[in-house]
N, C-alpha and C positions, 0 to 999 in steps of 0.2 A: 592763402593770401588775403588778408581783410583789411579794411580800413575804410575812412569815411571819404566820400566822393560827392561832388555836387551835380545834380541833373536839372536840367531844363527842358520842359516840353516845348516843342515847336509847332507852329500853325502849317497849314498846307504848303504856304509860300517859304517855309525855312526859317521864319522870324519867331523870336521868342514868343510864347504865348503868356509869359508872366508866371506860369507855375514852375517854380523852382523848389527844389527840396535836398536835404542832405540824407543820403542812404548809405547803408553799410555794404560795401563791395564784398561780394562773396567768391567770386572766381574771374580770372582775366585770361585771355589768349590772344593771338594775332588776330582772330576774326570777331571777337566780342567781348562783352561781360555779362556776368548776373550780379544781381544785387538784392538784398533784402530790403522789403518796403513794407509798411503798415498803411491799411486803407481801412476807412470807416465801414465801408461795405464792399460786398464782392463786385457790385456793379462799377464801382470806382476802379477797380482792378481790370475789370473788362474792357473799360473805356480806353485804357491805354493801348491796347492790341493794334498793331499796324501804325502807332504814331512814331513820328520822328522826334529824337531827343539829342540833345548836346549834352556831353559829360565833360566835366574838368576833373582831370587826374591828375595828383601830386606826382611830381617828377625829380629823380636826382636826390641830392644831398642839400642843397640850398632850399631853405624855408621859402614858401611862397611861389615856387616854380612849379607851373602846371602846363599839362598839355589839353588841348581843346579837340575833342572827338566827336564825331556825329554818328549816328546810327538809327535802325529801326527795332522797335519793340516786337519780338516775334511770339513770346509767351509770357504768360502770368499765371503762376500756379500758388494756390493756396497750401500752406503748410499744416500737415495734418496735426491736430490737436492744439493748434493756436489759431484763434478765431481771426484775428486782423492782420497776421504776418502772412507775406506773399514774397515768392521769389519771382524776380523780374529778369527776363534774359533778352539781350539785345545782340543784334549783329551790326558791327561797325559799316559804314559806308565804304570805307577802304581798309584793307588789310593794315595792321600795324606791324613794321619792321620787329623782328625779333629783338634788337637792341632797344627800340622804344618801350616794348613790354618790360624788359630789365629795367629800364629807367624808371618806370610807373612802380613796380616791385619796390625799387630803392625808395622811392618817394612815400609809399605806402609804409615803409618800414621806419623812415624817418619819422613820419608823423605820429606812428603808434609809440614811439620810444617814450619811456617813463623818465622825466627828469628828476 
């Protein structure tokens, strides 16, 4: 499963830090997601470790519908051979129900259809 999702870094009190980006989802399950991101330096990737994040995931078949989930960044790993690309792995604050994951997959498929 792949598709574009929007992430927003949160400060220590859970409010938006203003750092928002669109990233390429790599994998999703009930417990979390991983996505591909590009950073200008290794230090920028490391700075994400342990940070709280908000993710907007497309859902269902109706354009514009999203699910808002929160989580913690557990790992940031450089992708061998590609200097600026990293995989970012996060754990959701609360497990998603299986039907919610199915709705997100449907939303990702909807958004990646070629018209």
